[in-house]
Backbone as CSV, one residue per row, in Angstrom:
resi,resn,N_x,N_y,N_z,CA_x,CA_y,CA_z,C_x,C_y,C_z
1,MET,-47.323,35.533,52.357,-48.181,35.069,51.267,-49.744,35.217,51.905
2,THR,-50.601,35.940,51.284,-51.922,36.290,51.840,-52.721,34.892,51.918
3,ALA,-53.957,34.987,52.620,-54.940,34.053,52.581,-55.358,33.954,51.257
4,GLN,-55.816,35.151,50.414,-56.364,34.892,48.976,-55.430,34.393,48.084
5,SER,-54.093,34.545,48.220,-53.322,33.881,47.246,-53.056,32.322,47.693
6,ASP,-53.189,32.069,48.971,-53.144,30.624,49.444,-54.096,30.014,48.761
7,THR,-55.478,30.812,48.894,-56.482,29.971,48.242,-56.595,29.704,46.595
8,LYS,-55.727,30.639,46.078,-55.712,30.652,44.371,-54.566,29.476,44.299
9,THR,-53.640,29.646,44.922,-52.449,28.457,44.549,-53.073,26.995,44.953
10,GLU,-54.043,26.909,45.848,-54.653,25.512,46.064,-55.562,25.161,45.106
11,THR,-56.071,26.375,44.303,-57.032,26.132,43.468,-56.575,25.707,42.092
12,LEU,-55.270,26.259,41.696,-54.487,25.668,41.007,-53.930,24.222,40.787
13,LYS,-53.363,23.946,42.001,-52.977,22.618,42.217,-54.369,21.312,42.101
14,ASN,-55.430,22.075,42.527,-56.610,21.327,42.049,-57.070,20.917,40.803
15,GLU,-56.732,21.914,39.694,-57.302,21.661,38.510,-56.587,20.792,37.666
16,PRO,-57.289,20.174,36.554,-56.648,19.125,35.803,-55.438,19.927,34.840
17,ILE,-54.492,19.265,34.608,-53.139,19.860,33.772,-53.604,20.202,32.362
18,LEU,-54.405,19.384,31.880,-54.874,19.727,30.642,-56.369,19.996,30.365
19,LEU,-56.919,21.019,29.974,-58.397,21.267,29.812,-58.756,20.994,28.351
20,ARG,-60.256,20.574,28.089,-60.634,20.309,26.754,-61.899,20.900,26.735
21,GLU,-62.020,21.647,25.502,-63.527,22.640,25.483,-63.720,22.425,24.143
22,ASP,-65.006,22.104,23.524,-65.500,21.726,22.398,-66.703,22.560,22.157
23,ALA,-66.697,23.088,20.844,-67.392,24.149,20.435,-67.628,24.479,19.067
24,ASP,-68.871,24.236,18.138,-68.831,24.224,16.718,-67.985,23.458,16.034
25,GLY,-67.483,22.389,16.493,-66.780,21.672,15.888,-65.179,21.726,15.895
26,ILE,-64.832,22.674,17.050,-63.710,23.110,16.972,-63.239,22.412,18.799
27,ALA,-62.269,21.640,18.776,-61.594,21.307,20.238,-60.710,22.123,20.495
28,THR,-60.607,22.869,21.910,-59.333,23.514,22.378,-58.863,22.905,23.632
29,LEU,-57.349,22.448,23.375,-56.968,21.530,24.236,-55.877,22.790,24.993
30,THR,-56.182,23.363,26.305,-55.228,23.916,26.842,-54.049,23.321,27.973
31,LEU,-53.114,23.705,27.633,-51.975,23.142,28.809,-52.230,23.907,29.836
32,ASN,-52.473,23.216,31.110,-52.821,24.098,32.281,-51.876,23.810,33.499
33,ARG,-50.483,24.157,33.164,-49.623,24.216,34.265,-48.962,25.449,34.253
34,PRO,-49.838,26.702,34.510,-49.289,27.997,34.417,-48.224,28.287,35.328
35,GLU,-48.199,27.610,36.557,-47.013,28.065,37.343,-45.702,27.367,36.915
36,LYS,-45.849,26.432,35.971,-44.540,26.081,35.565,-44.237,26.395,34.418
37,PHE,-45.011,27.572,33.529,-45.164,27.778,32.357,-45.574,26.786,31.368
38,ASN,-46.458,25.966,31.664,-46.960,24.891,30.799,-45.862,23.924,30.460
39,ALA,-44.906,23.414,31.048,-43.717,22.726,30.787,-44.244,21.287,30.713
40,LEU,-43.819,20.655,29.751,-44.312,19.195,29.228,-43.847,18.131,29.952
41,SER,-44.296,17.798,31.193,-44.314,17.113,31.914,-44.730,15.549,31.544
42,THR,-44.277,14.501,31.794,-44.362,13.504,31.415,-45.840,13.138,31.380
43,GLU,-46.787,13.546,32.392,-47.974,13.483,32.834,-48.968,14.107,31.904
44,LEU,-48.208,15.404,31.569,-49.063,16.069,30.429,-49.065,15.713,29.152
45,ILE,-47.795,15.307,28.752,-47.812,14.747,27.481,-48.674,13.275,27.378
46,ALA,-49.033,12.510,28.317,-49.582,11.564,28.227,-51.098,11.726,28.076
47,LEU,-51.233,12.864,28.825,-53.206,13.577,28.935,-53.181,13.827,27.281
48,LEU,-52.235,14.774,26.589,-52.333,15.135,25.570,-52.303,14.099,24.566
49,GLN,-51.442,13.043,24.699,-51.679,12.070,23.666,-52.926,11.202,23.936
50,GLU,-53.712,11.076,24.943,-55.024,10.575,25.158,-55.906,11.192,24.553
51,GLU,-55.924,12.337,24.692,-56.767,13.144,24.096,-56.706,13.355,22.526
52,LEU,-55.427,13.104,21.981,-55.285,13.353,20.540,-55.858,12.012,19.899
53,ASP,-55.685,10.870,20.536,-56.055,9.554,20.053,-57.778,9.578,20.239
54,LYS,-58.255,10.061,21.033,-59.725,10.269,21.253,-60.068,11.266,19.734
55,LEU,-59.644,12.349,19.543,-60.037,13.302,18.617,-59.806,12.565,17.374
56,ALA,-59.073,11.700,17.280,-58.595,10.958,15.636,-60.037,10.167,15.200
57,GLU,-60.552,9.451,16.392,-61.826,9.065,16.055,-63.386,9.830,15.963
58,ASP,-62.970,10.953,16.338,-64.333,12.254,16.751,-64.389,12.717,15.528
59,LYS,-65.625,12.437,14.710,-65.870,12.867,13.533,-66.822,14.128,13.730
60,SER,-66.961,14.656,14.963,-67.634,15.905,15.122,-66.832,17.169,15.289
61,ILE,-65.450,16.702,15.282,-64.456,17.614,15.458,-63.717,18.067,14.372
62,ARG,-63.718,19.342,13.666,-62.828,19.458,12.411,-61.659,20.038,12.528
63,VAL,-61.576,21.035,13.846,-60.399,21.573,13.947,-59.747,21.425,15.312
64,VAL,-58.695,21.373,15.547,-57.883,21.664,17.063,-57.463,22.478,17.324
65,ILE,-57.164,23.162,18.473,-56.483,24.180,18.856,-55.591,23.700,20.176
66,ILE,-54.503,24.218,20.104,-53.411,23.825,21.504,-53.139,25.411,21.771
67,ALA,-53.297,25.523,23.227,-53.361,26.974,23.886,-52.564,26.390,25.000
68,GLY,-52.253,27.508,25.642,-51.638,27.389,27.271,-52.200,28.424,28.153
69,ALA,-52.322,27.952,29.184,-52.677,29.012,30.287,-51.655,29.832,31.050
70,GLY,-52.149,30.649,31.435,-51.187,31.833,32.310,-50.489,32.672,31.242
71,LYS,-49.215,32.858,31.760,-48.585,33.773,30.806,-47.577,33.125,29.905
72,ALA,-47.650,32.123,29.613,-46.719,31.388,28.514,-47.294,30.085,27.836
73,PHE,-46.994,30.143,26.610,-47.609,28.907,25.766,-47.005,27.770,26.210
74,CYS,-45.584,27.399,26.308,-45.066,26.273,26.836,-43.569,26.546,26.896
75,ALA,-42.911,26.459,27.925,-41.454,26.636,28.089,-40.357,25.371,27.994
76,GLY,-41.279,24.275,27.244,-40.281,23.240,26.932,-40.652,22.061,27.806
77,HIS,-39.875,20.999,27.861,-39.827,19.975,28.812,-39.700,20.551,30.349
78,ASP,-40.336,19.502,31.115,-40.177,19.958,32.544,-38.952,19.349,33.229
79,ILE,-37.962,20.400,33.035,-36.436,20.247,33.280,-36.176,19.458,34.830
80,LYS,-36.876,19.891,35.831,-36.962,19.191,37.057,-37.227,17.830,37.080
81,GLU,-38.151,17.496,36.410,-38.706,16.041,36.375,-37.504,15.350,35.649
82,MET,-36.843,16.057,34.899,-35.787,15.027,33.828,-34.944,14.849,34.643
83,MET,-34.594,15.855,35.402,-33.427,15.779,36.225,-33.474,15.260,37.834
84,ASP,-34.737,14.657,37.870,-34.656,13.546,39.026,-34.364,12.479,38.455
85,ASP,-34.038,11.848,37.373,-33.532,10.768,36.675,-32.954,10.785,35.488
86,PRO,-31.756,11.423,35.128,-31.356,11.430,34.011,-30.717,10.722,33.114
87,GLY,-30.967,9.445,33.761,-30.325,8.134,33.301,-30.740,7.774,31.796
88,PRO,-30.188,7.020,31.088,-30.225,6.688,29.610,-31.800,6.153,29.404
89,ASP,-32.144,5.334,30.197,-33.483,4.627,30.096,-34.674,5.331,30.426
90,LYS,-34.232,6.368,31.313,-35.521,7.375,31.448,-35.564,8.435,30.298
91,MET,-34.319,9.055,30.070,-34.311,9.851,29.074,-35.007,9.294,27.533
92,GLN,-34.688,8.217,27.378,-35.273,7.502,26.132,-36.581,7.610,26.290
93,ALA,-37.152,6.974,27.521,-38.874,6.952,27.577,-39.313,8.195,27.308
94,ILE,-38.824,9.477,27.940,-39.221,10.735,27.830,-39.372,11.143,26.430
95,PHE,-38.315,11.129,25.715,-38.219,11.541,24.512,-38.998,10.752,23.314
96,ASP,-38.852,9.476,23.418,-39.749,8.667,22.892,-41.400,9.046,22.795
97,GLN,-41.702,9.210,24.512,-43.277,9.637,24.572,-43.333,10.873,23.823
98,CYS,-42.779,11.879,24.143,-42.540,13.049,23.446,-42.854,12.996,21.837
99,SER,-41.792,12.224,21.172,-41.730,12.135,19.812,-43.181,11.530,19.305
100,ARG,-43.640,10.714,20.032,-45.084,10.097,19.728,-46.206,11.150,19.246
101,LEU,-46.052,11.924,20.719,-46.951,13.031,20.630,-46.910,13.787,19.421
102,MET,-45.711,14.266,19.061,-45.357,15.042,17.806,-45.702,14.545,16.658
103,MET,-45.509,13.422,16.408,-45.902,12.756,15.083,-47.509,12.398,14.969
104,SER,-48.204,12.303,16.206,-49.483,12.257,16.322,-50.316,13.399,15.842
105,LEU,-49.707,14.625,16.258,-50.048,15.883,15.590,-50.355,15.839,14.109
106,THR,-49.075,15.250,13.420,-49.032,15.351,11.946,-50.278,14.032,11.418
107,LYS,-50.234,13.290,12.253,-51.145,12.047,11.783,-52.694,12.375,12.244
108,LEU,-52.851,13.246,12.834,-54.281,13.433,12.991,-55.151,14.063,12.107
109,PRO,-56.459,13.495,11.807,-57.251,13.978,10.426,-57.365,15.488,10.471
110,GLN,-57.662,15.955,11.625,-57.907,17.197,11.816,-56.691,18.510,11.862
111,PRO,-56.882,19.542,11.094,-55.822,20.365,11.317,-55.725,20.818,12.683
112,VAL,-54.414,21.208,12.869,-54.017,21.591,14.408,-53.429,23.028,14.483
113,ILE,-53.938,23.632,15.207,-53.712,25.322,15.191,-53.229,25.776,16.776
114,ALA,-51.846,26.123,16.545,-51.041,26.554,17.884,-51.512,28.059,18.031
115,ARG,-52.215,28.049,19.262,-52.623,29.515,19.667,-51.689,29.851,20.895
116,VAL,-50.337,30.855,20.175,-49.161,31.263,20.951,-49.095,32.548,21.655
117,HIS,-48.669,32.389,22.849,-48.771,33.637,23.756,-47.530,33.643,24.609
118,GLY,-47.133,34.605,25.237,-45.838,34.854,26.062,-44.593,34.155,25.394
119,ILE,-44.224,32.906,25.606,-42.962,32.482,25.138,-43.257,31.036,24.592
120,ALA,-42.538,30.619,23.594,-42.608,29.119,23.355,-41.077,28.777,23.031
121,THR,-40.465,28.071,23.958,-39.184,27.459,24.133,-38.825,26.324,23.997
122,ALA,-37.674,25.764,23.378,-37.634,24.455,23.327,-38.445,23.557,22.816
123,ALA,-38.865,22.616,23.604,-40.046,21.741,23.138,-41.373,22.564,22.878
124,GLY,-41.435,23.705,23.513,-42.643,24.455,23.384,-42.592,25.264,22.178
125,CYS,-41.495,25.370,21.624,-41.089,25.854,20.107,-41.358,24.702,19.002
126,GLN,-41.118,23.346,19.700,-41.056,22.261,18.598,-42.455,21.981,18.549
127,LEU,-43.192,22.366,19.620,-44.654,22.012,19.595,-45.482,22.857,18.500
128,VAL,-44.939,24.260,18.659,-45.621,25.287,17.599,-45.390,24.922,16.359
129,ALA,-44.032,24.160,15.978,-43.440,24.042,14.523,-44.200,22.967,14.065
130,GLN,-44.741,21.910,15.150,-45.211,20.807,14.929,-46.394,20.887,14.318
131,CYS,-47.256,21.657,15.003,-49.011,22.037,14.519,-48.783,22.446,13.103
132,ASP,-49.979,22.108,12.684,-50.130,22.750,11.041,-50.286,23.940,10.879
133,LEU,-50.530,24.723,11.738,-50.871,26.290,11.836,-50.423,26.753,13.026
134,ALA,-50.018,28.131,12.731,-50.111,28.865,14.300,-50.423,30.045,14.142
135,VAL,-50.894,30.751,15.218,-51.254,32.264,15.197,-50.745,32.373,16.644
136,ALA,-49.758,33.801,16.422,-48.980,34.258,17.793,-49.532,35.582,18.157
137,ALA,-49.594,35.877,19.202,-49.532,37.251,19.737,-48.280,38.160,19.226
138,SER,-48.512,39.504,19.003,-47.322,40.030,18.661,-46.361,40.129,19.603
139,ASP,-46.485,39.960,20.685,-45.314,39.909,21.846,-44.589,39.013,22.169
140,VAL,-44.997,37.866,21.177,-44.440,36.339,21.539,-42.869,36.297,21.289
141,LYS,-42.310,35.717,22.185,-40.686,35.335,21.735,-40.545,34.057,21.734
142,PHE,-39.595,33.382,20.778,-39.509,31.935,20.132,-38.197,31.563,20.357
143,ALA,-37.671,30.598,20.790,-36.373,30.089,20.938,-36.114,28.216,21.168
144,THR,-35.176,27.941,20.451,-34.709,26.524,20.671,-33.521,26.747,21.847
145,SER,-33.817,26.669,22.995,-32.450,27.788,23.824,-32.077,26.339,24.705
146,GLY,-32.260,25.306,24.315,-31.414,24.153,24.913,-29.885,24.205,24.759
147,ILE,-29.237,24.654,24.010,-27.716,24.970,23.502,-27.349,25.980,24.560
148,ASN,-28.177,26.483,25.407,-27.508,27.601,26.268,-27.383,27.058,27.850
149,TYR,-27.638,25.846,27.600,-27.778,24.864,29.019,-27.105,23.517,28.673
150,GLY,-26.391,23.635,27.760,-25.566,22.276,27.250,-26.211,21.474,26.673
151,LEU,-27.425,21.381,26.030,-28.357,20.584,25.700,-28.784,20.930,24.060
152,TYR,-28.118,20.473,23.012,-28.922,20.843,21.899,-30.068,20.437,21.376
153,CYS,-30.874,21.485,21.248,-32.401,20.942,21.014,-32.553,19.908,19.725
154,GLY,-32.298,18.802,19.949,-32.427,17.524,18.934,-33.584,17.283,18.358
155,THR,-34.280,16.932,19.179,-35.962,16.656,18.894,-36.456,17.903,18.490
156,PRO,-36.326,19.180,19.199,-37.181,20.183,18.637,-36.725,20.710,17.079
157,SER,-35.439,20.224,16.981,-34.761,20.645,15.494,-35.525,19.762,14.172
158,VAL,-36.458,18.681,14.791,-36.866,18.023,13.408,-38.123,18.970,13.029
159,PRO,-38.859,19.229,13.723,-40.014,20.095,12.968,-39.307,21.475,12.327
160,VAL,-38.566,22.270,13.642,-37.997,23.457,13.381,-37.578,23.711,12.007
161,THR,-36.652,22.423,11.640,-35.807,22.471,10.189,-36.874,22.198,9.121
162,ARG,-38.136,21.647,9.449,-39.094,21.490,8.273,-39.876,22.556,8.182
163,ASN,-40.053,23.625,8.881,-40.737,24.978,8.841,-39.977,25.963,8.469
164,LEU,-38.538,26.240,8.834,-37.801,27.387,8.663,-36.971,26.838,7.437
165,PRO,-36.312,27.901,7.006,-35.005,27.705,5.952,-33.771,27.307,6.709
166,ARG,-32.915,26.614,5.982,-31.699,26.201,6.802,-30.960,26.931,7.664
167,LYS,-30.528,27.789,6.908,-29.604,28.801,7.908,-30.513,29.672,9.000
168,GLN,-31.330,29.884,8.847,-32.051,30.525,9.798,-32.660,29.446,11.110
169,ALA,-32.868,28.389,10.502,-32.985,27.113,11.782,-31.712,27.032,12.367
170,MET,-30.675,26.923,11.640,-29.465,26.778,12.284,-28.964,27.842,13.098
171,GLU,-29.286,28.929,12.710,-28.941,29.899,13.768,-29.740,29.837,15.067
172,MET,-31.101,29.513,14.839,-31.790,29.547,16.340,-31.217,28.395,16.957
173,LEU,-31.012,27.151,16.341,-30.397,26.116,17.047,-28.903,26.012,17.770
174,LEU,-28.168,26.891,16.991,-27.049,26.964,17.498,-26.553,28.237,18.310
175,THR,-27.531,29.151,18.645,-27.379,30.189,19.405,-28.327,30.370,20.658
176,GLY,-29.698,29.662,20.255,-30.331,29.882,21.506,-31.041,31.233,21.457
177,GLU,-31.106,31.934,20.833,-31.555,33.099,21.025,-32.822,33.389,20.643
178,PHE,-33.367,34.373,21.336,-35.008,34.484,21.070,-35.169,35.278,19.607
179,ILE,-36.043,34.754,18.916,-36.829,35.759,17.793,-38.239,36.183,18.259
180,ASP,-38.696,37.326,17.584,-39.899,37.895,17.756,-41.035,37.170,17.070
181,ALA,-42.295,37.743,17.136,-43.070,37.227,16.395,-43.134,37.229,14.928
182,GLU,-42.284,38.657,14.605,-42.790,39.134,13.139,-41.501,38.416,12.431
183,THR,-40.233,38.202,13.113,-39.411,37.071,12.490,-39.825,35.707,12.285
184,ALA,-40.667,35.291,13.441,-41.131,33.820,13.121,-42.132,33.851,12.211
185,LYS,-42.644,35.006,11.687,-43.679,34.816,10.685,-42.772,34.717,9.444
186,ASN,-41.814,35.615,9.134,-41.030,35.706,8.142,-40.267,34.477,8.045
187,TYR,-40.030,33.783,8.925,-39.287,32.396,8.801,-40.178,31.479,8.544
188,GLY,-41.336,31.480,8.574,-42.357,30.230,8.413,-42.927,29.517,9.521
189,LEU,-42.346,29.947,10.783,-42.831,29.203,11.870,-44.288,29.339,12.301
190,ILE,-44.904,30.679,12.021,-46.169,30.738,12.382,-46.902,31.269,11.193
191,ASN,-48.300,31.418,11.264,-48.895,31.903,10.057,-49.491,33.558,10.004
192,ARG,-49.885,33.787,11.244,-50.523,34.906,11.498,-50.143,35.578,12.853
193,ILE,-50.142,36.926,12.791,-49.609,37.772,14.128,-51.055,38.405,14.507
194,ALA,-51.224,38.553,15.715,-52.455,39.079,16.179,-51.973,40.134,17.630
195,ASP,-52.593,41.290,17.625,-52.680,41.949,18.710,-53.101,41.042,20.068
196,PRO,-52.214,40.974,21.138,-52.526,40.266,22.232,-54.231,40.100,22.807
197,GLU,-54.631,41.095,22.771,-55.861,41.245,23.370,-57.031,40.823,22.103
198,LYS,-56.317,40.541,20.890,-57.466,39.978,19.771,-56.848,38.727,19.180
199,LEU,-56.072,37.985,20.159,-55.349,36.628,19.693,-56.593,35.348,19.887
200,ASP,-57.330,35.377,20.648,-58.624,34.419,20.520,-59.402,34.739,19.180
201,ASP,-59.730,35.905,18.888,-60.193,36.293,17.674,-59.831,35.532,16.627
202,ALA,-58.515,36.095,16.515,-57.728,35.386,14.814,-57.472,34.242,15.220
203,VAL,-57.399,33.588,16.362,-57.303,31.874,16.162,-58.636,31.542,15.710
204,LEU,-59.775,32.017,16.388,-60.959,31.454,15.884,-61.391,31.801,14.618
205,GLU,-60.868,32.757,13.841,-61.152,33.267,12.634,-60.554,32.122,11.725
206,LEU,-59.476,31.702,12.110,-58.654,30.743,11.122,-59.268,29.591,11.281
207,ALA,-59.595,28.971,12.558,-60.236,27.716,12.951,-61.428,27.704,12.174
208,LYS,-62.429,28.651,12.391,-63.553,28.642,11.372,-63.723,28.365,9.969
209,SER,-62.746,29.232,9.496,-62.373,29.175,8.101,-61.668,27.728,7.516
210,VAL,-61.223,26.956,8.320,-60.461,25.383,8.419,-62.141,24.812,8.421
211,ALA,-62.488,24.908,9.448,-63.750,23.972,9.514,-64.898,23.847,8.724
212,ALA,-65.126,25.441,7.941,-66.099,25.457,6.871,-65.667,24.290,5.652
213,GLN,-64.811,23.642,5.690,-64.273,23.269,4.564,-64.772,21.479,4.708
214,GLY,-64.621,20.809,3.564,-64.940,19.557,3.706,-64.120,18.768,4.518
215,PRO,-64.406,17.961,5.755,-63.714,17.221,6.522,-62.792,16.223,5.943
216,ALA,-63.553,15.371,4.926,-63.079,14.276,4.448,-61.820,14.902,3.310
217,PHE,-61.962,16.078,2.421,-60.751,16.791,1.818,-59.749,17.080,2.874
218,ILE,-60.190,17.653,3.896,-59.281,18.198,4.685,-58.253,17.180,5.326
219,ALA,-58.807,16.256,5.546,-58.123,14.829,6.200,-57.103,14.511,5.165
220,ALA,-57.955,14.199,4.116,-57.068,13.580,2.878,-55.818,14.764,2.287
221,GLY,-56.032,15.983,2.288,-55.224,16.733,2.023,-54.044,17.080,2.644
222,LYS,-54.338,16.991,4.296,-53.492,17.048,5.418,-52.427,15.774,5.149
223,LYS,-53.021,14.339,5.096,-52.380,13.309,4.991,-51.400,13.606,3.882
224,LEU,-51.835,14.036,2.944,-50.953,13.908,1.483,-49.990,14.956,1.516
225,PHE,-50.275,16.114,2.408,-49.134,17.305,2.638,-47.800,16.773,3.194
226,TYR,-48.239,16.055,4.095,-46.982,15.616,4.915,-46.150,14.466,4.075
227,SER,-46.919,13.679,3.420,-46.446,12.095,2.876,-45.531,12.693,1.524
228,GLN,-46.215,13.739,0.819,-45.369,14.174,-0.191,-44.282,14.925,-0.048
229,ILE,-44.366,15.571,1.092,-43.128,16.490,1.277,-41.694,15.645,1.569
230,GLU,-41.693,14.252,2.145,-40.786,13.600,2.693,-40.719,12.641,1.328
231,ASN,-41.348,12.806,0.084,-41.245,11.687,-0.938,-40.405,12.576,-2.101
232,GLY,-39.747,11.772,-3.197,-39.211,12.455,-4.666,-40.302,13.227,-5.280
233,LEU,-40.016,13.841,-6.107,-40.883,14.756,-7.085,-41.876,13.735,-7.805
234,ALA,-41.275,12.770,-8.209,-41.857,11.896,-9.208,-43.134,10.974,-8.325
235,GLY,-42.518,10.667,-7.098,-43.549,10.035,-6.062,-44.323,10.922,-5.576
236,ALA,-44.388,12.053,-5.289,-45.132,13.195,-4.722,-46.185,13.167,-5.736
237,TYR,-45.694,13.417,-7.018,-46.985,13.647,-8.180,-47.640,12.355,-8.279
238,GLU,-47.127,11.248,-8.104,-47.998,10.045,-8.009,-48.971,9.932,-7.207
239,GLU,-48.570,10.374,-5.792,-49.518,10.095,-4.832,-50.424,11.142,-4.701
240,ALA,-50.082,12.257,-4.916,-51.042,13.723,-5.265,-52.148,13.121,-6.353
241,THR,-51.790,12.598,-7.332,-52.781,12.130,-8.380,-53.625,11.045,-7.854
242,LYS,-53.065,10.147,-7.103,-54.107,9.226,-6.801,-55.289,9.806,-5.810
243,MET,-54.711,10.602,-4.945,-55.527,11.350,-3.909,-56.832,12.130,-4.773
244,MET,-56.180,12.651,-5.925,-57.380,13.712,-6.528,-58.091,12.736,-7.239
245,VAL,-57.744,11.743,-7.852,-58.697,10.822,-8.485,-59.778,10.304,-7.445
246,GLU,-59.155,9.762,-6.067,-60.209,9.103,-5.286,-61.071,10.195,-4.656
247,ASN,-60.696,11.478,-4.708,-61.515,12.614,-4.095,-62.719,12.634,-5.131
248,MET,-62.416,12.692,-6.257,-63.321,12.838,-7.436,-64.347,11.886,-7.521
249,GLN,-64.223,10.895,-6.651,-64.923,9.807,-6.950,-66.204,10.106,-5.809
250,ARG,-66.183,11.050,-4.952,-66.902,11.329,-3.832,-68.078,11.838,-4.208
251,ASP,-69.305,11.597,-3.729,-70.467,12.167,-3.964,-70.634,13.731,-3.610
252,ASP,-69.867,14.097,-2.482,-69.647,15.817,-1.996,-68.607,16.234,-2.964
253,ALA,-67.723,15.860,-3.181,-66.955,16.456,-4.154,-67.697,16.633,-5.673
254,GLN,-68.398,15.591,-6.001,-69.215,16.109,-7.218,-70.400,17.179,-7.053
255,GLN,-70.696,17.024,-5.770,-71.694,18.251,-5.571,-71.285,19.514,-5.314
256,GLY,-69.971,19.503,-4.697,-69.212,20.949,-4.522,-69.091,21.467,-5.793
257,LEU,-68.342,20.587,-6.722,-68.022,21.200,-8.336,-69.226,21.460,-9.030
258,ASN,-70.406,20.861,-8.870,-71.492,21.172,-9.339,-72.240,22.646,-8.569
259,ALA,-72.014,22.592,-7.702,-72.453,23.884,-6.909,-71.605,25.167,-7.428
260,PHE,-70.313,24.955,-7.644,-69.522,25.948,-8.157,-69.743,26.303,-9.795
261,ILE,-70.054,25.371,-10.604,-70.245,25.567,-11.848,-71.758,26.343,-12.037
262,GLU,-72.551,25.793,-10.913,-73.889,26.558,-11.093,-74.228,27.833,-10.125
263,LYS,-73.150,28.007,-9.581,-73.152,29.269,-8.971,-74.049,29.055,-7.873
264,ARG,-74.314,28.017,-7.103,-75.012,27.651,-6.087,-74.082,27.693,-4.929
265,GLY,-74.671,27.715,-3.514,-73.766,27.820,-2.341,-73.343,26.314,-2.467
266,THR,-72.162,26.273,-1.350,-71.486,24.838,-0.905,-72.626,23.856,-0.372
267,PRO,-72.553,22.771,-0.626,-73.572,21.732,0.153,-72.881,21.420,1.325
268,ASP,-73.541,20.514,2.057,-73.190,20.314,3.389,-72.358,19.225,3.169
269,TRP,-71.273,19.187,3.977,-69.787,18.131,3.780,-70.103,17.129,4.421
270,GLU,-69.971,15.684,3.914,-70.119,14.641,4.421,-68.938,14.665,5.653
271,ASP,-69.231,13.548,6.436,-68.160,13.362,7.239,-67.120,12.526,6.633
272,ARG,-65.615,12.719,7.243,-64.449,12.319,6.551,-64.526,10.690,6.670
């Protein structure tokens, strides 16, 4: 190893394992364990949870992007860390911690976009599926690969089966085989595909499109989206009607609708 590569390795070790950058109402959280393909250690999960908790109260942020540094988006859980103590108590704590994080993504008022490159496997694929939206580079590979190592991807299956048709989800979970970006888009795992060199532009385009909408309506709409999916049809319509009635009472909704009728520009949206 050269002196230059020694210095680079030391720099990586000294960097935070989670980075945050805010610009124009968009917060980008970057998993920063490139040497581990951004595997989700308990420390990284805790830091992500801390940032999501902060973002939930931050009215200046309208969209959140989750990205990965280095060659991959996320290769799943940190298996080495898990195998240091594979006992039931430790495993329960890890999966409880991860499940809370995943549910926080859904509960967050702001839409969350996964910026996917390289690979997204096991809990990394789970992270993509749990985000509200996802944009992937054209050369990305996805897999719920735990089955290949004697561990069915149980927790990743929760959002995967809520994104994909049943048979396609079952095939991924039972075979552990990789699918490409085009297949992932056809299955409903991701929204858009971009050339690798244009991935940031594609993610930013989608983020800005969402950020331009009224944050109160986005927050209410996201909440309704997930709750009505888990509800029966009658209950879903009842809940949706309630939300629409409440939205119509807002001044910015009435201003926006009047602007549409009068063919004026969209008003400045109030905070959520």
